[in-house]
N, C-alpha and C positions, 0 to 999 in steps of 0.2 A: 634455520635463521631465528634469532631471538628478537623479540620485540619488547624491549624494556625501555621505557620512556621516562626521562627525568622531567616531569611536568611542573613540579614546583619551581624548578630553576627557570622555566620558561615564563613564569608568571601567569600561567593559565588557571591555576587553582591556588587556594589558600586554605590552610588548615582550620582557620576560624572565619570562614566566609560569612557565617551568620551567627556569630557568637551571642548576639543579643536575643535571639529567639530560635526555637527548634526549627531545623530545616525540614521541609515536608518530605514524606515518602512519595515515591512515584511508581505507580502500577500501570504498565503499558500493555493493554490487551489488543492483539493484532490479528485480524482475520485474513484469509487468503481468498482471492478471487470473489470478493463480495461487492456487488453493485451498491451504489449509494442509497438506493431507494428500497432495499430489502430489510426494512425495519418498520415496525408499526408506528414508531414515533415520527418516521419520515412519510407516513401516509400510506404504507403498503396495506392493501385490503385483506391480505391472507396471512403473511408472515407474522408470527407472534414473537415479540422480543421484550417481554415485560421488564427484565433486568436492565437492559440498555435503555429502555424507555424511562425508567426511574432515574438513571444517571442523567439523561437529557432533561428531565423535569426539574432536577435539582442543580443542573449545571448549564452548559452551553452546547448547543448543537450547531455545527458549522454546515450550512446547507449547500455551500459552494466550494467544497474541498476537492482538490485534484492531486494527482501524482505527476511528477515531472517526466517519468518514464514508466509506461504501463506494462511492466513485467516483474515477476516476483523477485528474482535475484537482484535486479538493479534497484528496484524500489527500496529493498532492505539496505542495500549499500548506500543509497542516498540518505536514508534516515540515520544510519550508523556514522557516516562520515560528515554529514551536514553539507554535502556538495552535490551539484548536478553530475550526471554521469560523465559528461564531456570533461568535467574538471577532475573527477576522481579516478577515471579509468585510464589504463595504459593504452595509448593510441594504437600500438601494434599488437596488443593482446586483449582487445575488448572481449568480455567485460571485466577483466581482472583489475582489481583495485590497486592503485599505486601504493607502495610502502609508506610514503610520507602521509598519505591520507589516513592510514591506519593509526598513526600516532595520536590523532586527535579525535578518535571515535568517542562519542559521548559516554558510553559506559566506562571507558578507560579513564576519562577525565573525572567522572563522578566517583569512581573507586579511589582515585588518587586524592579526591577531596574528602574522603572519609566515609563515603557511602558503602554499605554492604550491597553488592550487586549480584543479581541472579538472572539466568536466561534458561528457559525451558521451552522446548518445541522446535519449530522450524528455524534453521539458520540460513543456509543457502547463499550467503554472500560469496562471490568469487574472489578469493584472496590469493596472494602469491604463495608459491610452494614454501612450506615450512611454517606458515602462519597457523597458529593453533587457537581457535576461539575459546577453548576451555581455559586458556591461560589469561584471558582478559576479564574474567569474572571470578567472584568468590565461589559461586556455585553455577554449574553449567551442565546441561544435558540436552543433546539434540534428540528430539523425538520426531520421527518422520512418518510418512505414509508408506504405501507399498509393502505391507498392507496397512490399512487403517486400524484393523482390529489386531491387537497384540495378545499373545497367550501369556497369562499370568502364572505365577508359581503354582497356584492351586488348579491350573488347567482351564480356568475360565477365560473368556475373551473380554477385553476392555478396549474401548475406542480411544484413539489418539487424543481427541479433545479432552476426554475425562482424565487421561493420564497426565496431560500437561497441567491441568488444574489441580490434580492430586499433588503434584510436585510443588506447585505454587503454594498450596495450603501448608505443606510441610515446611517450606521456606518461611512462611509467615509465622507459623507456630514456634519456630526456633529463632525468631528475630529478637536481638537484644533491645531492651527498652531505651537505652541511651545512645542509639546509633541509627541514623536514617538509612533507608534502603531504596534501591531502584530495581524493580523486578519486571522482566519481560516475560509475558506468556504469549508466545507467537504460535498460532494455530496453523495447521495445514488445511483444515476445513475453511471454506467450502470448495476446495480444489477438487477437480475430478480425479478419479483413480485411473490414470492414463492406460494402465495395462489391462483393464477389465471393462469392456464396453457393454456388458450386459445392462439392460435398462434397470434403473432404480438402484438397488443396493450394490450392484456391481460398479457402476460409473460414479455414483454419489453415495458412498456408504455412510449412513447416518448413525449416530450413537443410539444405544438401546433406550435412552431417556426420551426419545422422540418417536418411538415405535407407534404407528397408527395415526400420527398427527397429519391433518389435512386430507385424510382419506375420504372424508365426506365433502371435500371442496372440489369443485370443478376448476381446473386451471385454464384460464383464458389464453388464447394464442399470443405470441409475441406481438407487441403493439406495432413494431416496425418490421413485421415478418412477411409483408407482401412480397412475393417473388419478384415483382417489378423493381423493388428497391435493390435487391441483390443484383439483378441484371444490369442496373444502371452503373455499377462499379466498373472501373477499368479492369482489363483482363488480369493484370498481375495481382490485384486484390481478390478477384474472383477465384484465382488459382492458389491463394495463400492457405496457410494452415488454419486460418480462421474458418475457411469453408470446409476444409478437410475434417476438422473437428465437429463441425455442424452435423456431418453424417454420422458421427459417433452417437449423438444423442437426440437429434431434433428432426430428422428427415421424414418422420411420419407423425401425425397428430398423436397417436397412441404413445410412441416413445417420448415425444415432447412432454406430454402430461405426466407420465411416470417419472421422468428424469427431473423436471422442474419441481415436482412435489418432493422428490428426494433431496434436491438442492436446498429447498426451503427447510427441510428437517435438519439438515446439517447446520444451518444458521441458528435455528432454534436450539439445537444441541449445544452450540457455543453459549447461548444465552443462559440455558439451564446450568451449565457447568460453572460459568463465572458467578452465578448466584451463590454457589458454595464457597467460592473464593471470598466474596464480599462478606459472607457470614463469618468466615474465619477471621477476616480483618476486624470485624466488630467484636468477636469473642476475645481477640487478643488485645483489644483496647487501642487499636491503631487506626481506626476508621476516621477519627476526627482530625488527623493530620496526614492523610494519604490522598494525594491527587490521583485520579483515575482517568486514563485516556483510552478511548476505544476508537480504532480506525482499521482500515484495510490497505493491502499492499497495491491493489489496482482494481479497476472495474471489471466488468464481465458482460459480454454481449447477450448471453442467455437467449439466443435465437434472433435477436434484433438484427436487421440488415442481412439476414441469412447467414449469420456468423455464430461461432462459439469461440470463447477465449477473450483475448485483449489485444495488445501489441500495436494497434493502429491508432489513428489520430482522433477518432470520434469520441464524443462525450461518454458513451457507454464504457469505453475502454479506460478513460482517464479519471472519472469522477468517483469518489469514494465516500463512505461514511466517516464522520469525525465528530466525536463527542468528548467533552472534557468536563469532569466534575471536580471542583476544587472546594473542599469544605470550608475553606477560609474566606470565600467570597460571601459578602453580605446577602441575606435572603432576598432582598429586593432586586438583586442583580442575577438571580437564578432563573432558570427556565427560559432563557432567551434563545432565539434562533437568529443566527447572524449570517448574512449573505456575502460578507467579504470574501475575496478570492484568496483562499489559504491553500497551502501546499504541504506535502509530506516533508519537504526540506525545512519547513519551519519548526518541526517538532524537536529536533535536537537542540536548536537554539533556545527553544522554550524550556526544555528540561534543564539546561545549564542555568538559565535565568532563574528558575525556581530554586535551584540549589545554591545560588550565589556564586557560581563559577563563571569566570570571564570567558566570553565566547571567543574562540580562536579566529584569527584574521581570515583563515581559509573558509570558514562557514559562510554559506551564501543565503541562508534563510533568515527570517525575522521571527523574533519571539512573539508568541500569541498572547502573552500574559496580560498586556494592557487591554486587549479585546475581551479576554475572559473576565477580567476584573471590572469591565465597564468604564474604564478610564479613557481619556483622550490620548491620542498619540502625538508625538512631537513632529511627525511628518505624515502625509497622506498615505493610506494603504495602497498596495499595488492595484493597477488597473489592467494589467496583462501579465502573462507569464510565458516563459520559454519551455516548450515541451520537445521531447526527442525520444527516438528509439534507435539505438545504434547497433542492434543485434539482429540476427536472422536476415542477413542480406541475401539476395538483393531486393526481395519483395516487401519487406517490412522495416526497412531503414528509412527514417524520416526525421525531420526537424520542423519546428513551426512555432507559431505564437497564437495564444488564445487571448483575446481581448474581451472587453465588455460587449462589443457589437460584432466584431469580425473574428473569424478563425482562419488562419493561414497554415498550410502544411505543404511541404515538398518532400517527395520520396526520391532522395538524391542518388540512389544507386540505379534508378531507371535511366535509360538513355533515349531521349534527353530526360532530365529530371521532370517528374510529374507533379504538377501543382494543384492544390485545392484552395478555394476561397469560399467561405460560407458567411452569410449575413444572418446572425442570430435574431435580429430584429424582425425580419420577414420570414425566416426559415429556421425556427428554433430546433428542428430535428436534423439540420445539416444534410438535407436531401438534395440540394441544388449546388452544383459546383459552378461558381461564377468566374473562375480564373481566366476563362477564354472569352468572357463577355466584355466587349469594348467599353460598355457603359461603366464598368468597374475597374478600368485600367489604372486609374489614379490610386484607388484603394489597394489594388494588387501591388503596385510599386511601393506604396507606403508600408504595407505589411511585410513585403519582401525585405525592405531596408531594415525594418525593426527586427526581423528574424536574423538578418546578417549581423546587426549590432549585438544582439544577445548571444549569438553563436560565437562571435569574435571575442566577446568578453570571457568566454570559457574555453579558449584554446583554438578557435577557428574551425575551418572545414576539416573533415577527416581525410586521411589518405585514401587513394582509390581502393575499391573493394578488394582487389587482389593482393593488396599489401597490408591488410588489417589483421591478419592472423587467423585463429582457429575457426571462426564462425562465418567465414566469408561466403559460403554457399548454403547456409542452413535452411533456407526457405524452399529448396528443391524437394520434391516429394521423396520421402524415404531417407533424407539426409539428416545428419545431426540429431540422433535420437535423444541425446542428453538435453538439447535445447527443447525438443518437443515434449519431453517429460515434464516441462514446466508450463 
């Protein structure tokens, strides 16, 4: 299948979108399985991220950023297509992306608008058979894990994080001065190495650049690691792969400390590697017109609630880091921390906005540019968002709404559907489920209706589990190894 798209004829791009001034370059740094709070600029007492901290100090840090679906492949598809999963996925072949959604992927639009585009690192979007991501970019190379350490031509070993940045540096060094670029450096770190459960370098292989880091630091236990918190979950969550993976790395205090320290080293390894990329930008004279975005594809439990992984509706699963440095923003607007509710689906709309490319009608996010620039918006920012996880049925398929005060989620493949209602005002950690409390019946009804409205705006309820295709029973132990590998 060929995916050639005549975008100029659709009016989505113009050859001279910003003829009056140079269009900015866009460097998108994307981590994997990184909690929102694992950066020193976000207040973490142990993890050291001086490179990202400097971007935050000179840019904008979004402290309330979330993903619409907390799993790697879908979060990436959301960013590439600009649509929620329910909008971009084929209903009978979840999570495969619809062909029509591929036509307006932001890198395709930027390339058609005259940008030189590159992608190095993790890809992982589930596309229809015949789709070739390498045809969508000027330069593309998938760099994966399994294993993280690759053997170089001289016989030495090099970590995936550093290889991705090596390729990014080569791209920057070969960049023509008269052409803008959009470069994705999408890391596999800090994702666990699923096939190697040995504590430390087996489960979380860190790059050589962070050898010995945090060895002198005691790692405190998970803040929400009280066994009573795990036991309070319904049985289907207690039996989910969130718990299965907890046994891989956190089921003894010794394993927990070794593995979390290794996880922290992986994050610091990204930070050290991207410092080399930023130095290459400066050396090439491109730093004063390159916008840099740092974010993650989903959150990570890291032992909280007795879980490892993501997938479910709690904040640890959905909240991610997001930092934007735009050198064009006046100095007085830099270093801000914004608490607006922003989403991964907002990023592609923002990229196109920066490039002067018209946003396709199918895009569902909002440009962050006015927030980043410190300007007012023509309409109020969102006060809630629709979240969903349509994969790994029946235990981890859910849909819900996160608002400023209340969080609602229903696991719709349970019989009957299992509902959660949390009050963030009185229960910031979402430890109490108020769905069965008569005193909150009106709020439950209101949040349920809001969820229905958001769901129906994106295609409505899904088919019954047995009719949805390849991943219908993925949550059963031992099933669907491909899904579990993520």
